[in-house]
Structure formats: C-alpha cells, structure tokens
C-alpha positions, -999 to +999 in steps of 0.1 A: +001+000+000+012+033-008+019+062+018-012+084+013+000+120+016-023+152+018-002+186+009-015+218+027+001+247+016-013+281+006+009+283-026-006+266-056+024+267-075+045+249-046+017+224-038+016+214-076+054+213-079+056+190-049+027+167-062+045+164-095+078+152-078+062+127-054+041+112-084+077+099-092+078+078-063+060+043-064+054+041-025+040+076-021+007+090-033-007+124-031-044+121-023-054+156-021-043+193-018-055+219+007-050+255+005-062+265+043-063+249+074-102+245+072-098+226+038-070+205+052-091+194+083-121+186+059-099+165+038-083+145+065-118+138+077-129+127+044-098+109+031-078+098+062-043+103+048-013+088+064+011+120+062+002+157+059+028+181+047+019+216+065+033+249+061+037+272+092+017+298+074-016+288+057-029+319+044-044+335+075-044+303+094-017+292+119-002+260+108+011+252+145-024+255+157-036+233+128-008+208+135-023+206+170-057+202+160-048+172+136-028+157+166-059+159+188-086+149+165-066+126+141-037+113+158-032+084+137-022+112+110+013+122+111+022+159+105+053+169+085+060+206+088+075+219+056+082+254+058+107+284+049+110+293+085+144+285+100+130+297+137+136+282+168+100+292+183+082+279+152+104+247+154+095+241+193+059+252+187+056+226+162+072+198+179+050+204+210+018+206+188+026+169+176+046+173+145+064+144+136+090+163+114+100+198+108+117+202+073+129+232+055+117+238+018+150+244+007+159+206+014+166+181-011+138+162-028+154+131-017+153+144+020+117+152+016+107+119+003+126+099+030+112+120+053+077+111+044+087+073+045+101+076+077+075+097+093+048+071+080+068+045+098+065+063+132+098+080+131+104+116+141+130+140+123+143+173+119+162+189+090+200+187+101+202+225+101+177+226+128+190+201+153+211+231+171+178+247+181+164+213+198+198+209+217+199+246+228+163+242+243+176+209+261+204+223+277+184+254+286+160+229+304+186+207+318+205+239+333+173+252+346+165+219+363+199+218+378+196+255+389+162+245+405+177+216+423+204+236+438+183+260+456+201+288+439+184+320+426+195+334+391+210+363+411+231+341+431+241+321+399+252+355+385+270+362+416+289+331+412+297+337+376+314+368+387+333+354+415+345+325+389+357+356+368+380+367+396+359+395+407+362+409+442+332+418+465+337+456+458+337+448+420+305+427+421+289+451+442+294+477+417+286+456+387+252+444+405+244+482+420+244+463+450+259+472+486+291+453+495+270+443+525+244+424+502+270+408+482+287+394+511+252+379+524+246+366+490+279+347+490+271+332+525+239+322+511+254+304+482+283+289+502+255+274+524+235+262+497+261+244+481+275+228+514+309+244+506+331+261+532+341+291+515+335+309+482+365+292+464+348+257+471+315+272+461+327+282+429+345+249+423+311+232+433+290+252+410+312+244+381+312+206+390+276+207+390+274+226+357+257+256+372+284+281+356 
C-alpha cells in the first residue's frame, strides 16, 4: 500500500510542484491538496491520509495550531511541517503541537521523500540544520533543572559567575548595583546552599554541577 499524502500549503505553485515530484515515487501517493487549514481538516476527515505536509502559514491560518488540531482529532495522521521558517520558536511550537517532522523547503527532494517514508513508519525527524535549536532548548531545560535543584536563584548564579571570573566583592557590588554587605550575604547564602566551606569551594562546586 502506498503512503497516502495530503499537501497543505497556501501556494498553488508549490503544491503542484511537490505533487509532481512525489508522483515519481512508487510508494507515495498524493491524494489531495489543501490551501487552507479548514480545507486540510475537511480533507483529513474525508480521506484519512497517512501523512500531511503542512506549512507554518496557511493564508490567515496558523499552521502550528492546525498541527495541534490534527494531532488531537486525528492522532493516527502524522504531520510533517514543511516550511521556509528556520526559527527556534516555530520549530519548538510545531514539535510541542505534535508534528513528527520539521523540514525546510530548501531541503533536497530526496530528503523530503525519505522524511515522508520515515514519518509514515513512526519516526520523528528534523532537518539537520535545525538540530542545534533542539539541543539549545535541551541544555536550557537541563540547566534550569540543575539550578532549581540547587536552590540557587538566578541572582546567586550571576554572583557565582562573577566570582568565577575573579571579581572581588567590591567589584561585584558595583557591577550589580548592590551594597558590599548585600554581596557578602549573597555569597554566604551560596556557600551554605552548596555545602561549601568558602567562596572558592562554592565556585568549584558550581562548576562541577554545571551551574556555571
């Protein structure tokens, strides 16, 4: 059985070009085109495609919200976001909405065809150029969890960074527009929270935990 694909894009020339290219694949069959979110949802309900290629923008509609609606109403249908937007927020939004893949329109045709096949088989994929966005978000979340577990505030993390840079209490106070007494109290709080005996050990422990 060929993979049944719905192309949802508000540019007719792109839809027809993609349909023509996919027609060359013996195991992929385009069953419908849609120029809007409403048309895409109606076609999915009527035809039940295996894979939907979906642009971030569908005229006045939001492709990410459309992807979320598809995932909620038709969980068996796999969404491939096919777009020109190399944007971290769009990428993360699409993945959170349930998209199986996020591929840039400047990807090679072979990449797109293979993406459709692999998504139909249940795999999740990204264009290689976009992987760094996901890694950045992963490390941000990990770092935030480490910070949360340490009990340190964002301000205390900043003090640790300045201590690690070799700054004195006076310089830190000037940099943060605090009094020296406030800085000393913050440093003592940091030392206590990290179970260190002094500021040098606190910095070393912060580095070991990946806090700075």
